[in-house]
C-alpha positions as CSV (number, residue, x, y, z in Angstrom):
1,X,12.4,-17.5,-2.1
2,X,8.2,-17.0,-0.3
3,X,5.7,-15.7,-2.2
4,X,2.5,-14.7,-0.7
5,X,-1.0,-15.9,-2.0
6,X,-4.8,-15.1,-1.4
7,X,-7.3,-16.6,-3.8
8,X,-10.9,-15.6,-3.8
9,X,-10.4,-14.6,0.6
10,X,-14.0,-13.3,2.1
11,X,-14.7,-12.6,5.4
12,X,-17.5,-11.1,6.4
13,X,-19.2,-9.2,9.8
14,X,-22.6,-9.7,11.1
15,X,-24.3,-6.5,13.5
16,X,-26.8,-4.4,13.2
17,X,-29.0,-6.9,11.5
18,X,-26.8,-6.9,8.8
19,X,-24.0,-9.1,6.8
20,X,-21.0,-6.2,5.6
21,X,-18.2,-7.7,3.6
22,X,-15.0,-6.4,4.7
23,X,-13.0,-8.6,2.0
24,X,-15.0,-10.1,-1.0
25,X,-13.3,-12.9,-3.3
26,X,-10.3,-11.0,-2.9
27,X,-7.4,-12.5,-5.0
28,X,-3.8,-11.2,-4.2
29,X,-0.3,-12.7,-5.0
30,X,2.8,-11.1,-3.2
31,X,6.1,-12.4,-5.0
32,X,9.7,-12.0,-3.4
33,X,11.1,-9.2,-3.3
34,X,7.6,-6.9,-4.0
35,X,6.7,-4.4,-1.6
36,X,3.0,-4.2,-2.3
37,X,0.4,-1.1,-0.9
38,X,-2.9,-2.0,-0.2
39,X,-4.2,1.6,-0.1
40,X,-7.7,2.4,1.0
41,X,-9.8,4.8,3.9
42,X,-10.5,3.4,7.6
43,X,-13.1,1.1,7.0
44,X,-11.9,-0.5,3.4
45,X,-11.0,-4.2,4.6
46,X,-7.3,-3.5,4.8
47,X,-6.4,-4.2,8.3
48,X,-8.3,-7.4,8.2
49,X,-6.6,-8.5,4.9
50,X,-3.7,-8.1,6.9
51,X,-4.6,-9.8,10.2
52,X,-5.7,-12.7,8.1
53,X,-2.7,-13.0,6.1
54,X,-0.9,-12.8,9.6
55,X,-3.0,-16.0,10.9
56,X,-4.9,-13.5,13.7
57,X,-7.8,-14.1,11.5
58,X,-9.3,-16.9,9.5
59,X,-11.1,-16.5,6.1
60,X,-14.7,-17.8,6.0
61,X,-14.2,-18.9,2.8
62,X,-11.1,-19.0,0.3
63,X,-7.3,-19.9,0.9
64,X,-4.4,-18.4,1.8
65,X,-0.8,-20.1,0.8
66,X,2.4,-19.3,2.3
67,X,5.0,-20.5,0.0
68,X,2.6,-23.4,-1.4
69,X,1.2,-23.7,2.7
70,X,-2.6,-23.2,3.3
71,X,-2.5,-20.5,6.2
72,X,-5.9,-21.6,6.7
73,X,-5.6,-24.9,8.4
74,X,-3.0,-23.7,10.3
75,X,-3.9,-24.7,14.4
76,X,-4.2,-21.8,17.0
77,X,-0.3,-23.5,17.9
78,X,0.6,-23.8,14.6
79,X,-0.6,-20.4,13.9
80,X,1.7,-18.7,16.9
81,X,4.7,-20.2,15.6
82,X,4.5,-19.4,12.1
83,X,4.3,-15.9,13.3
84,X,7.2,-15.9,15.7
85,X,8.9,-17.5,13.3
86,X,8.3,-16.5,10.2
87,X,6.4,-13.3,10.0
88,X,7.1,-9.6,10.8
89,X,4.3,-7.6,11.7
90,X,4.2,-4.1,12.3
91,X,0.7,-2.8,13.9
92,X,-1.1,0.5,13.9
93,X,-1.1,0.2,17.9
94,X,3.0,-0.9,19.4
95,X,1.9,-3.4,21.6
96,X,5.4,-2.7,23.5
97,X,6.0,-3.7,27.1
98,X,5.6,-1.1,29.4
99,X,7.8,-1.6,31.8
100,X,11.1,-3.0,29.3
101,X,13.6,-0.6,27.6
102,X,13.4,0.0,24.0
103,X,16.1,-2.9,23.4
104,X,14.3,-5.6,25.1
105,X,10.9,-4.5,23.2
106,X,12.7,-4.9,19.9
107,X,13.9,-8.0,21.2
108,X,10.6,-9.4,22.6
109,X,10.4,-12.1,19.6
110,X,14.0,-13.7,19.4
111,X,13.3,-14.2,23.6
112,X,9.7,-16.1,22.8
113,X,12.0,-18.3,20.0
114,X,14.6,-19.1,22.9
115,X,17.4,-17.3,22.1
116,X,19.4,-16.3,25.1
117,X,19.5,-12.9,26.6
118,X,22.9,-11.2,25.4
119,X,22.5,-12.5,21.7
120,X,18.7,-11.6,21.4
121,X,20.0,-8.1,22.3
122,X,22.9,-8.0,20.2
123,X,20.3,-9.2,17.1
124,X,18.3,-6.6,18.2
125,X,20.2,-3.5,18.3
126,X,21.3,-2.6,14.9
127,X,17.9,-2.3,13.8
128,X,16.9,0.0,16.6
129,X,20.5,1.9,15.4
130,X,19.3,1.8,11.7
131,X,15.5,3.1,12.5
132,X,17.9,6.5,14.6
133,X,17.0,5.3,18.1
134,X,20.8,4.3,19.1
135,X,20.6,6.3,22.0
136,X,17.3,5.3,23.0
137,X,17.9,1.6,24.0
138,X,17.7,1.7,27.8
139,X,14.7,4.2,27.5
140,X,10.7,3.0,28.8
141,X,8.3,3.4,26.3
142,X,6.9,6.0,28.8
143,X,10.1,7.7,28.0
144,X,9.9,7.7,23.9
145,X,7.8,10.2,22.0
146,X,5.3,8.2,19.6
147,X,7.0,8.5,16.9
148,X,10.0,6.7,18.5
149,X,7.0,4.2,20.2
150,X,6.7,2.9,16.5
151,X,10.4,2.2,15.0
152,X,11.2,-0.1,18.1
153,X,8.1,-2.0,17.1
154,X,9.1,-1.9,13.3
155,X,12.6,-3.5,14.7
156,X,10.8,-6.0,17.0
157,X,9.3,-7.1,13.7
158,X,12.7,-7.1,11.8
159,X,14.8,-8.9,14.5
160,X,14.0,-11.9,13.7
161,X,15.0,-11.7,10.2
162,X,11.4,-12.9,8.8
163,X,10.6,-14.3,5.3
164,X,7.5,-12.2,4.8
165,X,6.8,-8.2,6.4
166,X,3.3,-7.2,7.3
167,X,2.6,-3.4,8.3
168,X,-0.2,-1.6,8.9
169,X,0.0,2.2,9.0
170,X,3.4,2.1,10.1
171,X,4.1,5.9,9.4
172,X,0.5,6.6,11.6
173,X,2.6,8.1,14.1
174,X,5.6,9.5,12.3
175,X,6.4,13.0,10.9
176,X,7.1,13.7,7.0
177,X,11.0,13.4,7.6
178,X,10.6,9.9,9.7
179,X,7.7,8.4,7.2
180,X,9.9,8.8,4.4
181,X,12.9,7.1,6.6
182,X,11.2,4.3,7.3
183,X,9.3,3.5,4.3
184,X,12.2,3.6,2.2
185,X,13.7,1.0,4.9
186,X,11.2,-1.4,4.5
187,X,11.6,-1.0,1.2
188,X,15.5,-2.2,1.7
189,X,14.9,-4.6,4.1
190,X,11.8,-6.1,1.3
191,X,14.9,-5.9,-1.1
192,X,17.9,-7.2,0.8
193,X,16.1,-10.3,1.9
194,X,13.8,-11.1,-1.4
195,X,10.5,-11.9,0.8
196,X,6.8,-10.3,0.2
197,X,5.8,-7.9,1.9
198,X,2.5,-5.9,2.3
199,X,2.2,-2.5,3.4
200,X,-1.4,-1.2,4.7
201,X,-2.2,2.8,4.4
202,X,-4.4,5.5,4.3
203,X,-1.5,7.5,2.8
204,X,-1.3,8.0,-0.7
205,X,2.5,9.5,-0.5
206,X,3.7,6.0,0.8
207,X,2.8,4.6,-2.7
208,X,6.4,6.2,-4.1
209,X,8.2,3.9,-2.1
210,X,6.4,0.5,-3.2
211,X,6.1,-1.1,-6.2
212,X,3.4,-2.4,-6.7
213,X,-0.4,-0.4,-5.5
214,X,-3.6,-2.0,-5.1
215,X,-7.3,0.0,-3.9
216,X,-9.4,-1.7,-1.4
217,X,-12.8,-0.4,-1.5
218,X,-15.9,-1.6,0.7
219,X,-14.2,-5.0,0.2
220,X,-12.7,-5.3,-3.4
221,X,-9.6,-5.1,-4.1
222,X,-8.7,-3.1,-7.9
223,X,-5.0,-2.6,-9.0
224,X,-3.8,1.2,-8.5
225,X,-4.6,4.0,-6.5
226,X,-8.2,4.5,-7.1
227,X,-8.0,9.0,-7.8
228,X,-11.3,9.4,-7.1
229,X,-11.1,7.6,-3.4
230,X,-7.9,9.5,-3.0
231,X,-9.7,12.9,-3.6
232,X,-12.5,12.2,-1.2
233,X,-10.3,11.1,1.2
234,X,-7.3,13.8,1.1
235,X,-10.7,16.1,0.9
């Protein structure tokens, strides 16, 4: 069973003659079957933290471990393989191939793992059906709504049966009904597969679906939902 662990993680950005601590000595552990939300407004460091957990960025200091393996030491090739084989990532931007069908987009990671075409499609199909897109399998992104594109991206993240799931604002383009469905599905997958799941969000309603909530503010992590920040963001 898998665990994601962050130990005193720091990430800084230089700009305008000053240093910004996007992530400032954050420590966090997400165990098997734990669905954790990182809540905070834009610019609070949430996405930076997720990108480091996904090995897309490297921390300036501190350690990020998955099953005890130090992710910051991976080579570029090892990081890419880690993301293909181990992680399911849902980005704010969909990153869909415009000329490919919803089914082929959902199967994209499986193609990268050298799965045969028909097998990859049949593996991805149930995820699209589970997300309410069984009738849109052959539609291209330009023929799909924003919410449907997001659900294709979620199906792609789940198709390789990841051992860790990272979601960056996965409901940002969905209406409230679809948002609840998707958050419920992510919770189900987290529990079914017993995998650590990190949800990055600025929507406080999403926190009702998770097992633990943290607030990230100016790069600093605190346990629980910051109600003062909630009021500021909502207002």
